[in-house]
All heavy atoms as TSV, in Angstrom:
chain	resi	resn	atom	element	x	y	z
A	1	MET	N	N	53.717	-54.077	168.809
A	1	MET	CA	C	54.626	-52.951	169.100
A	1	MET	C	C	54.086	-51.693	168.431
A	1	MET	O	O	53.683	-51.784	167.243
A	1	MET	CB	C	56.001	-53.345	168.572
A	1	MET	CG	C	57.010	-52.180	168.732
A	1	MET	SD	S	58.726	-52.701	168.324
A	1	MET	CE	C	59.453	-52.304	169.843
A	2	PRO	N	N	54.146	-50.550	169.119
A	2	PRO	CA	C	53.645	-49.288	168.495
A	2	PRO	C	C	54.519	-48.897	167.309
A	2	PRO	O	O	55.690	-49.207	167.221
A	2	PRO	CB	C	53.709	-48.293	169.608
A	2	PRO	CG	C	54.590	-48.891	170.651
A	2	PRO	CD	C	54.608	-50.353	170.461
A	3	ARG	N	N	53.861	-48.209	166.387
A	3	ARG	CA	C	54.602	-47.682	165.225
A	3	ARG	C	C	55.519	-46.533	165.532
A	3	ARG	O	O	56.545	-46.430	164.928
A	3	ARG	CB	C	53.538	-47.309	164.164
A	3	ARG	CG	C	54.045	-47.242	162.836
A	3	ARG	CD	C	52.920	-47.051	161.877
A	3	ARG	NE	N	53.458	-46.342	160.721
A	3	ARG	CZ	C	52.769	-45.845	159.744
A	3	ARG	NH1	N	51.470	-46.011	159.721
A	3	ARG	NH2	N	53.312	-45.230	158.789
A	4	PHE	N	N	55.082	-45.665	166.466
A	4	PHE	CA	C	55.913	-44.559	166.839
A	4	PHE	C	C	55.925	-44.411	168.376
A	4	PHE	O	O	54.973	-44.814	169.026
A	4	PHE	CB	C	55.351	-43.233	166.262
A	4	PHE	CG	C	55.335	-43.166	164.794
A	4	PHE	CD1	C	54.154	-43.417	164.092
A	4	PHE	CD2	C	56.503	-42.956	164.082
A	4	PHE	CE1	C	54.147	-43.376	162.708
A	4	PHE	CE2	C	56.478	-42.930	162.712
A	4	PHE	CZ	C	55.298	-43.102	162.009
A	5	ILE	N	N	57.012	-43.814	168.890
A	5	ILE	CA	C	57.104	-43.489	170.285
A	5	ILE	C	C	57.531	-42.067	170.413
A	5	ILE	O	O	58.402	-41.565	169.672
A	5	ILE	CB	C	58.176	-44.404	170.980
A	5	ILE	CG1	C	57.710	-45.869	170.967
A	5	ILE	CG2	C	58.469	-43.915	172.388
A	5	ILE	CD1	C	58.761	-46.834	171.499
A	6	ALA	N	N	56.912	-41.324	171.343
A	6	ALA	CA	C	57.253	-39.898	171.593
A	6	ALA	C	C	58.141	-39.874	172.860
A	6	ALA	O	O	57.751	-40.491	173.905
A	6	ALA	CB	C	56.011	-39.061	171.805
A	7	ALA	N	N	59.267	-39.206	172.814
A	7	ALA	CA	C	60.108	-38.997	173.962
A	7	ALA	C	C	60.183	-37.503	174.297
A	7	ALA	O	O	60.415	-36.725	173.393
A	7	ALA	CB	C	61.498	-39.494	173.665
A	8	ILE	N	N	59.874	-37.155	175.536
A	8	ILE	CA	C	59.952	-35.746	175.964
A	8	ILE	C	C	61.149	-35.563	176.861
A	8	ILE	O	O	61.393	-36.290	177.867
A	8	ILE	CB	C	58.669	-35.372	176.733
A	8	ILE	CG1	C	57.469	-35.466	175.752
A	8	ILE	CG2	C	58.780	-33.991	177.304
A	8	ILE	CD1	C	56.139	-35.283	176.465
A	9	ASP	N	N	61.962	-34.515	176.522
A	9	ASP	CA	C	63.131	-34.153	177.343
A	9	ASP	C	C	62.851	-32.747	177.929
A	9	ASP	O	O	62.783	-31.793	177.218
A	9	ASP	CB	C	64.359	-34.097	176.417
A	9	ASP	CG	C	65.585	-33.572	177.158
A	9	ASP	OD1	O	65.694	-33.674	178.366
A	9	ASP	OD2	O	66.466	-32.979	176.471
A	10	GLN	N	N	62.683	-32.747	179.240
A	10	GLN	CA	C	62.477	-31.471	179.944
A	10	GLN	C	C	63.793	-30.974	180.440
A	10	GLN	O	O	64.352	-31.564	181.365
A	10	GLN	CB	C	61.482	-31.663	181.071
A	10	GLN	CG	C	61.203	-30.399	181.839
A	10	GLN	CD	C	60.702	-29.316	180.896
A	10	GLN	OE1	O	59.749	-29.455	180.177
A	10	GLN	NE2	N	61.450	-28.194	180.831
A	11	GLY	N	N	64.323	-29.933	179.853
A	11	GLY	CA	C	65.641	-29.404	180.190
A	11	GLY	C	C	65.514	-28.081	180.983
A	11	GLY	O	O	64.406	-27.653	181.278
A	12	THR	N	N	66.619	-27.501	181.303
A	12	THR	CA	C	66.679	-26.279	182.073
A	12	THR	C	C	66.108	-25.112	181.317
A	12	THR	O	O	65.475	-24.195	181.886
A	12	THR	CB	C	68.092	-25.941	182.501
A	12	THR	OG1	O	68.629	-27.071	183.200
A	12	THR	CG2	C	68.177	-24.746	183.398
A	13	THR	N	N	66.292	-25.045	180.057
A	13	THR	CA	C	65.853	-23.885	179.213
A	13	THR	C	C	64.745	-24.174	178.210
A	13	THR	O	O	64.198	-23.259	177.689
A	13	THR	CB	C	67.065	-23.296	178.449
A	13	THR	OG1	O	67.599	-24.306	177.583
A	13	THR	CG2	C	68.144	-22.810	179.388
A	14	SER	N	N	64.443	-25.450	178.027
A	14	SER	CA	C	63.434	-25.784	176.994
A	14	SER	C	C	62.837	-27.175	177.205
A	14	SER	O	O	63.386	-27.982	177.945
A	14	SER	CB	C	64.011	-25.650	175.612
A	14	SER	OG	O	64.941	-26.656	175.360
A	15	THR	N	N	61.736	-27.400	176.508
A	15	THR	CA	C	61.107	-28.693	176.412
A	15	THR	C	C	61.319	-29.219	174.985
A	15	THR	O	O	61.067	-28.468	174.018
A	15	THR	CB	C	59.605	-28.619	176.705
A	15	THR	OG1	O	59.429	-28.023	178.023
A	15	THR	CG2	C	58.913	-29.991	176.654
A	16	ARG	N	N	61.746	-30.428	174.842
A	16	ARG	CA	C	61.955	-31.044	173.525
A	16	ARG	C	C	61.124	-32.314	173.386
A	16	ARG	O	O	60.981	-33.022	174.376
A	16	ARG	CB	C	63.435	-31.375	173.284
A	16	ARG	CG	C	64.280	-30.075	173.123
A	16	ARG	CD	C	65.751	-30.433	172.993
A	16	ARG	NE	N	66.563	-30.506	174.188
A	16	ARG	CZ	C	66.503	-29.778	175.326
A	16	ARG	NH1	N	65.575	-28.961	175.467
A	16	ARG	NH2	N	67.391	-29.890	176.297
A	17	CYS	N	N	60.613	-32.560	172.201
A	17	CYS	CA	C	59.946	-33.800	171.935
A	17	CYS	C	C	60.466	-34.400	170.675
A	17	CYS	O	O	60.625	-33.706	169.630
A	17	CYS	CB	C	58.399	-33.557	171.844
A	17	CYS	SG	S	57.471	-35.090	171.472
A	18	MET	N	N	60.754	-35.697	170.695
A	18	MET	CA	C	61.197	-36.397	169.546
A	18	MET	C	C	60.304	-37.560	169.247
A	18	MET	O	O	59.948	-38.282	170.206
A	18	MET	CB	C	62.647	-36.878	169.722
A	18	MET	CG	C	63.220	-37.589	168.509
A	18	MET	SD	S	64.927	-38.113	168.761
A	18	MET	CE	C	65.722	-36.521	168.584
A	19	ILE	N	N	59.878	-37.718	168.009
A	19	ILE	CA	C	59.086	-38.834	167.613
A	19	ILE	C	C	60.013	-39.842	166.990
A	19	ILE	O	O	60.785	-39.536	166.032
A	19	ILE	CB	C	57.979	-38.434	166.551
A	19	ILE	CG1	C	57.142	-37.314	167.164
A	19	ILE	CG2	C	57.132	-39.672	166.201
A	19	ILE	CD1	C	56.342	-37.652	168.409
A	20	LEU	N	N	59.998	-41.060	167.488
A	20	LEU	CA	C	60.876	-42.115	166.993
A	20	LEU	C	C	60.090	-43.233	166.298
A	20	LEU	O	O	59.040	-43.640	166.836
A	20	LEU	CB	C	61.670	-42.732	168.160
A	20	LEU	CG	C	62.481	-41.733	168.988
A	20	LEU	CD1	C	62.915	-42.372	170.295
A	20	LEU	CD2	C	63.648	-41.271	168.192
A	21	GLY	N	N	60.569	-43.636	165.169
A	21	GLY	CA	C	59.979	-44.767	164.437
A	21	GLY	C	C	60.917	-45.954	164.574
A	21	GLY	O	O	61.957	-45.875	165.192
A	22	ARG	N	N	60.590	-47.016	163.929
A	22	ARG	CA	C	61.429	-48.199	164.005
A	22	ARG	C	C	62.822	-48.038	163.421
A	22	ARG	O	O	63.778	-48.669	163.794
A	22	ARG	CB	C	60.745	-49.340	163.281
A	22	ARG	CG	C	59.510	-49.729	164.082
A	22	ARG	CD	C	58.759	-50.934	163.432
A	22	ARG	NE	N	57.550	-51.076	164.239
A	22	ARG	CZ	C	56.660	-51.976	164.007
A	22	ARG	NH1	N	56.801	-52.778	162.992
A	22	ARG	NH2	N	55.596	-52.088	164.763
A	23	ASP	N	N	62.935	-47.083	162.432
A	23	ASP	CA	C	64.205	-46.784	161.785
A	23	ASP	C	C	64.941	-45.586	162.404
A	23	ASP	O	O	65.937	-45.140	161.828
A	23	ASP	CB	C	64.014	-46.617	160.278
A	23	ASP	CG	C	63.542	-47.916	159.656
A	23	ASP	OD1	O	63.864	-48.994	160.081
A	23	ASP	OD2	O	62.702	-47.814	158.671
A	24	GLY	N	N	64.462	-45.029	163.476
A	24	GLY	CA	C	65.062	-43.914	164.077
A	24	GLY	C	C	64.188	-42.705	164.169
A	24	GLY	O	O	62.993	-42.808	164.017
A	25	PRO	N	N	64.791	-41.466	164.402
A	25	PRO	CA	C	63.954	-40.242	164.546
A	25	PRO	C	C	63.137	-39.915	163.306
A	25	PRO	O	O	63.634	-40.070	162.201
A	25	PRO	CB	C	65.042	-39.175	164.787
A	25	PRO	CG	C	66.289	-39.934	165.210
A	25	PRO	CD	C	66.212	-41.273	164.519
A	26	VAL	N	N	61.944	-39.484	163.566
A	26	VAL	CA	C	61.040	-39.047	162.512
A	26	VAL	C	C	60.824	-37.556	162.553
A	26	VAL	O	O	60.797	-36.934	161.516
A	26	VAL	CB	C	59.674	-39.807	162.651
A	26	VAL	CG1	C	58.664	-39.294	161.633
A	26	VAL	CG2	C	59.905	-41.268	162.519
A	27	ALA	N	N	60.667	-37.003	163.771
A	27	ALA	CA	C	60.395	-35.569	163.877
A	27	ALA	C	C	60.947	-35.106	165.247
A	27	ALA	O	O	61.057	-35.864	166.216
A	27	ALA	CB	C	58.912	-35.251	163.786
A	28	CYS	N	N	61.214	-33.774	165.341
A	28	CYS	CA	C	61.716	-33.227	166.592
A	28	CYS	C	C	61.221	-31.773	166.723
A	28	CYS	O	O	61.150	-31.099	165.712
A	28	CYS	CB	C	63.252	-33.247	166.597
A	28	CYS	SG	S	63.931	-32.696	168.188
A	29	ALA	N	N	60.852	-31.349	167.927
A	29	ALA	CA	C	60.409	-29.969	168.168
A	29	ALA	C	C	60.979	-29.492	169.485
A	29	ALA	O	O	61.228	-30.332	170.375
A	29	ALA	CB	C	58.899	-29.897	168.163
A	30	GLN	N	N	61.194	-28.191	169.619
A	30	GLN	CA	C	61.734	-27.618	170.815
A	30	GLN	C	C	61.011	-26.310	171.155
A	30	GLN	O	O	60.743	-25.532	170.200
A	30	GLN	CB	C	63.190	-27.353	170.687
A	30	GLN	CG	C	63.813	-26.754	171.895
A	30	GLN	CD	C	65.369	-26.534	171.750
A	30	GLN	OE1	O	65.914	-26.844	170.689
A	30	GLN	NE2	N	65.939	-26.022	172.774
A	31	LYS	N	N	60.678	-26.060	172.394
A	31	LYS	CA	C	60.092	-24.802	172.788
A	31	LYS	C	C	60.745	-24.346	174.048
A	31	LYS	O	O	60.800	-25.047	175.063
A	31	LYS	CB	C	58.560	-25.034	173.059
A	31	LYS	CG	C	57.857	-23.805	173.453
A	31	LYS	CD	C	56.731	-23.461	172.501
A	31	LYS	CE	C	56.193	-22.132	172.891
A	31	LYS	NZ	N	54.948	-21.846	172.247
A	32	GLU	N	N	61.332	-23.138	174.051
A	32	GLU	CA	C	62.023	-22.584	175.196
A	32	GLU	C	C	61.019	-22.024	176.209
A	32	GLU	O	O	59.849	-21.654	175.888
A	32	GLU	CB	C	62.958	-21.436	174.753
A	32	GLU	CG	C	64.147	-21.974	173.940
A	32	GLU	CD	C	65.139	-20.904	173.613
A	32	GLU	OE1	O	64.970	-19.751	174.064
A	32	GLU	OE2	O	66.091	-21.206	172.937
A	33	HIS	N	N	61.415	-22.001	177.494
A	33	HIS	CA	C	60.591	-21.364	178.531
A	33	HIS	C	C	61.424	-20.345	179.306
A	33	HIS	O	O	62.661	-20.344	179.282
A	33	HIS	CB	C	59.989	-22.436	179.510
A	33	HIS	CG	C	60.975	-23.381	180.050
A	33	HIS	ND1	N	61.144	-24.646	179.525
A	33	HIS	CD2	C	61.738	-23.292	181.147
A	33	HIS	CE1	C	62.037	-25.257	180.279
A	33	HIS	NE2	N	62.441	-24.470	181.210
A	34	ARG	N	N	60.703	-19.463	179.955
A	34	ARG	CA	C	61.365	-18.370	180.665
A	34	ARG	C	C	62.215	-18.862	181.815
A	34	ARG	O	O	61.870	-19.840	182.494
A	34	ARG	CB	C	60.297	-17.431	181.298
A	34	ARG	CG	C	59.485	-16.639	180.275
A	34	ARG	CD	C	58.492	-15.763	180.969
A	34	ARG	NE	N	57.522	-16.545	181.709
A	34	ARG	CZ	C	57.152	-16.322	182.933
A	34	ARG	NH1	N	57.638	-15.347	183.619
A	34	ARG	NH2	N	56.260	-17.079	183.526
A	35	GLN	N	N	63.244	-18.110	182.088
A	35	GLN	CA	C	64.073	-18.332	183.307
A	35	GLN	C	C	63.734	-17.214	184.247
A	35	GLN	O	O	63.746	-16.039	183.911
A	35	GLN	CB	C	65.609	-18.204	182.878
A	35	GLN	CG	C	66.027	-19.141	181.798
A	35	GLN	CD	C	66.004	-20.590	182.206
A	35	GLN	OE1	O	66.592	-20.985	183.174
A	35	GLN	NE2	N	65.275	-21.405	181.468
A	36	ILE	N	N	63.360	-17.555	185.466
A	36	ILE	CA	C	62.971	-16.597	186.516
A	36	ILE	C	C	64.072	-16.586	187.553
A	36	ILE	O	O	64.398	-17.664	188.106
A	36	ILE	CB	C	61.603	-16.928	187.101
A	36	ILE	CG1	C	60.553	-17.018	186.001
A	36	ILE	CG2	C	61.216	-15.921	188.161
A	36	ILE	CD1	C	59.281	-17.735	186.447
A	37	PHE	N	N	64.670	-15.414	187.839
A	37	PHE	CA	C	65.739	-15.289	188.753
A	37	PHE	C	C	65.281	-14.503	190.016
A	37	PHE	O	O	65.486	-13.316	190.062
A	37	PHE	CB	C	66.975	-14.642	188.108
A	37	PHE	CG	C	67.465	-15.439	186.930
A	37	PHE	CD1	C	67.105	-15.025	185.663
A	37	PHE	CD2	C	68.312	-16.501	187.122
A	37	PHE	CE1	C	67.573	-15.761	184.564
A	37	PHE	CE2	C	68.787	-17.211	186.014
A	37	PHE	CZ	C	68.428	-16.835	184.729
A	38	PRO	N	N	64.678	-15.185	191.032
A	38	PRO	CA	C	64.211	-14.427	192.171
A	38	PRO	C	C	65.314	-13.901	193.076
A	38	PRO	O	O	65.094	-12.940	193.807
A	38	PRO	CB	C	63.359	-15.448	192.938
A	38	PRO	CG	C	63.873	-16.782	192.497
A	38	PRO	CD	C	64.421	-16.605	191.103
A	39	ARG	N	N	66.456	-14.546	193.019
A	39	ARG	CA	C	67.635	-14.150	193.809
A	39	ARG	C	C	68.857	-14.470	193.037
A	39	ARG	O	O	68.860	-15.367	192.171
A	39	ARG	CB	C	67.697	-14.907	195.140
A	39	ARG	CG	C	66.646	-14.555	196.150
A	39	ARG	CD	C	66.916	-15.381	197.419
A	39	ARG	NE	N	66.204	-14.773	198.488
A	39	ARG	CZ	C	66.145	-15.250	199.706
A	39	ARG	NH1	N	66.834	-16.384	199.998
A	39	ARG	NH2	N	65.457	-14.636	200.640
A	40	SER	N	N	69.985	-13.947	193.491
A	40	SER	CA	C	71.254	-14.250	192.863
A	40	SER	C	C	71.519	-15.737	193.122
A	40	SER	O	O	71.456	-16.232	194.210
A	40	SER	CB	C	72.341	-13.403	193.501
A	40	SER	OG	O	73.616	-13.757	192.907
A	41	GLY	N	N	71.848	-16.470	192.020
A	41	GLY	CA	C	72.152	-17.883	192.154
A	41	GLY	C	C	70.976	-18.834	192.135
A	41	GLY	O	O	71.129	-20.052	192.135
A	42	TRP	N	N	69.758	-18.252	192.116
A	42	TRP	CA	C	68.544	-19.081	192.024
A	42	TRP	C	C	67.930	-18.972	190.657
A	42	TRP	O	O	67.989	-17.943	189.997
A	42	TRP	CB	C	67.482	-18.580	193.030
A	42	TRP	CG	C	67.811	-18.834	194.485
A	42	TRP	CD1	C	69.034	-19.045	195.015
A	42	TRP	CD2	C	66.857	-18.771	195.531
A	42	TRP	NE1	N	68.901	-19.164	196.401
A	42	TRP	CE2	C	67.588	-19.052	196.730
A	42	TRP	CE3	C	65.527	-18.606	195.596
A	42	TRP	CZ2	C	66.923	-19.082	197.993
A	42	TRP	CZ3	C	64.857	-18.643	196.837
A	42	TRP	CH2	C	65.602	-18.882	198.005
A	43	VAL	N	N	67.279	-20.052	190.213
A	43	VAL	CA	C	66.552	-19.999	188.924
A	43	VAL	C	C	65.260	-20.798	189.173
A	43	VAL	O	O	65.268	-21.836	189.807
A	43	VAL	CB	C	67.333	-20.548	187.716
A	43	VAL	CG1	C	67.700	-21.999	187.875
A	43	VAL	CG2	C	66.616	-20.287	186.453
A	44	GLU	N	N	64.152	-20.257	188.694
A	44	GLU	CA	C	62.875	-20.961	188.765
A	44	GLU	C	C	62.210	-20.998	187.409
A	44	GLU	O	O	62.583	-20.204	186.515
A	44	GLU	CB	C	61.958	-20.223	189.788
A	44	GLU	CG	C	62.444	-20.206	191.221
A	44	GLU	CD	C	61.516	-19.431	192.104
A	44	GLU	OE1	O	60.543	-18.855	191.693
A	44	GLU	OE2	O	61.779	-19.465	193.333
A	45	HIS	N	N	61.200	-21.893	187.311
A	45	HIS	CA	C	60.430	-21.951	186.060
A	45	HIS	C	C	58.983	-22.009	186.410
A	45	HIS	O	O	58.597	-22.493	187.481
A	45	HIS	CB	C	60.808	-23.241	185.306
A	45	HIS	CG	C	62.303	-23.257	184.977
A	45	HIS	ND1	N	63.180	-24.001	185.660
A	45	HIS	CD2	C	62.984	-22.638	183.953
A	45	HIS	CE1	C	64.368	-23.848	185.151
A	45	HIS	NE2	N	64.276	-22.994	184.155
A	46	ASP	N	N	58.110	-21.541	185.562
A	46	ASP	CA	C	56.694	-21.560	185.769
A	46	ASP	C	C	56.181	-22.939	185.313
A	46	ASP	O	O	56.241	-23.306	184.142
A	46	ASP	CB	C	56.033	-20.460	184.892
A	46	ASP	CG	C	54.498	-20.428	185.026
A	46	ASP	OD1	O	53.906	-21.375	185.618
A	46	ASP	OD2	O	53.927	-19.490	184.445
A	47	PRO	N	N	55.671	-23.761	186.251
A	47	PRO	CA	C	55.250	-25.132	185.905
A	47	PRO	C	C	54.126	-25.118	184.897
A	47	PRO	O	O	53.998	-26.016	184.073
A	47	PRO	CB	C	54.836	-25.710	187.211
A	47	PRO	CG	C	54.601	-24.589	188.178
A	47	PRO	CD	C	55.513	-23.499	187.659
A	48	LEU	N	N	53.202	-24.128	184.896
A	48	LEU	CA	C	52.126	-24.064	183.922
A	48	LEU	C	C	52.644	-23.752	182.543
A	48	LEU	O	O	52.145	-24.296	181.543
A	48	LEU	CB	C	51.069	-23.048	184.350
A	48	LEU	CG	C	50.304	-23.438	185.688
A	48	LEU	CD1	C	49.334	-22.324	185.989
A	48	LEU	CD2	C	49.698	-24.752	185.571
A	49	GLU	N	N	53.709	-22.961	182.426
A	49	GLU	CA	C	54.307	-22.671	181.119
A	49	GLU	C	C	54.925	-23.982	180.577
A	49	GLU	O	O	54.820	-24.258	179.395
A	49	GLU	CB	C	55.386	-21.595	181.241
A	49	GLU	CG	C	56.035	-21.252	179.958
A	49	GLU	CD	C	57.104	-20.174	180.063
A	49	GLU	OE1	O	57.513	-19.853	181.191
A	49	GLU	OE2	O	57.530	-19.686	179.003
A	50	ILE	N	N	55.592	-24.734	181.452
A	50	ILE	CA	C	56.213	-25.973	181.020
A	50	ILE	C	C	55.149	-26.968	180.543
A	50	ILE	O	O	55.264	-27.610	179.530
A	50	ILE	CB	C	57.104	-26.567	182.126
A	50	ILE	CG1	C	58.359	-25.706	182.347
A	50	ILE	CG2	C	57.509	-28.014	181.797
A	50	ILE	CD1	C	59.159	-26.064	183.504
A	51	LEU	N	N	54.059	-27.040	181.320
A	51	LEU	CA	C	52.939	-27.966	180.937
A	51	LEU	C	C	52.372	-27.548	179.592
A	51	LEU	O	O	52.153	-28.370	178.724
A	51	LEU	CB	C	51.874	-27.944	182.033
A	51	LEU	CG	C	50.644	-28.807	181.754
A	51	LEU	CD1	C	51.036	-30.271	181.647
A	51	LEU	CD2	C	49.613	-28.552	182.842
A	52	ASN	N	N	52.141	-26.274	179.426
A	52	ASN	CA	C	51.618	-25.737	178.161
A	52	ASN	C	C	52.583	-26.034	177.017
A	52	ASN	O	O	52.122	-26.457	175.946
A	52	ASN	CB	C	51.342	-24.268	178.264
A	52	ASN	CG	C	50.606	-23.735	177.064
A	52	ASN	OD1	O	49.580	-24.283	176.620
A	52	ASN	ND2	N	51.139	-22.630	176.518
A	53	ASN	N	N	53.863	-25.820	177.196
A	53	ASN	CA	C	54.846	-26.105	176.160
A	53	ASN	C	C	54.874	-27.625	175.816
A	53	ASN	O	O	54.986	-27.971	174.633
A	53	ASN	CB	C	56.252	-25.711	176.600
A	53	ASN	CG	C	56.488	-24.216	176.645
A	53	ASN	OD1	O	55.632	-23.474	176.155
A	53	ASN	ND2	N	57.562	-23.823	177.203
A	54	THR	N	N	54.703	-28.444	176.796
A	54	THR	CA	C	54.749	-29.904	176.534
A	54	THR	C	C	53.466	-30.293	175.810
A	54	THR	O	O	53.500	-31.107	174.920
A	54	THR	CB	C	54.813	-30.690	177.892
A	54	THR	OG1	O	55.992	-30.251	178.546
A	54	THR	CG2	C	54.899	-32.170	177.637
A	55	ASP	N	N	52.339	-29.699	176.171
A	55	ASP	CA	C	51.041	-30.031	175.551
A	55	ASP	C	C	51.012	-29.611	174.096
A	55	ASP	O	O	50.324	-30.185	173.316
A	55	ASP	CB	C	49.937	-29.342	176.361
A	55	ASP	CG	C	48.568	-29.779	175.874
A	55	ASP	OD1	O	48.383	-30.977	175.636
A	55	ASP	OD2	O	47.700	-28.930	175.790
A	56	HIS	N	N	51.771	-28.550	173.702
A	56	HIS	CA	C	51.713	-28.009	172.382
A	56	HIS	C	C	52.982	-28.270	171.530
A	56	HIS	O	O	53.092	-27.711	170.483
A	56	HIS	CB	C	51.480	-26.476	172.432
A	56	HIS	CG	C	50.081	-26.205	172.917
A	56	HIS	ND1	N	49.888	-25.658	174.179
A	56	HIS	CD2	C	48.860	-26.390	172.425
A	56	HIS	CE1	C	48.599	-25.524	174.358
A	56	HIS	NE2	N	47.959	-25.965	173.324
A	57	THR	N	N	53.923	-29.056	172.095
A	57	THR	CA	C	55.104	-29.362	171.354
A	57	THR	C	C	54.866	-30.336	170.222
A	57	THR	O	O	54.139	-31.251	170.326
A	57	THR	CB	C	56.199	-29.910	172.344
A	57	THR	OG1	O	56.475	-28.926	173.302
A	57	THR	CG2	C	57.476	-30.216	171.583
């Protein structure tokens, strides 16, 4: 069994990563990303920004 597991939560406003050990959470980080509103009622995100945030979280 691995010593640690990383869990990534991709949300509407940010990317979060939690490192879990056998006894529970060890570390947590969060990085927000831009909200792009091309029209009223629409929201978009830049996939490269999300990828970059996940890679550096």
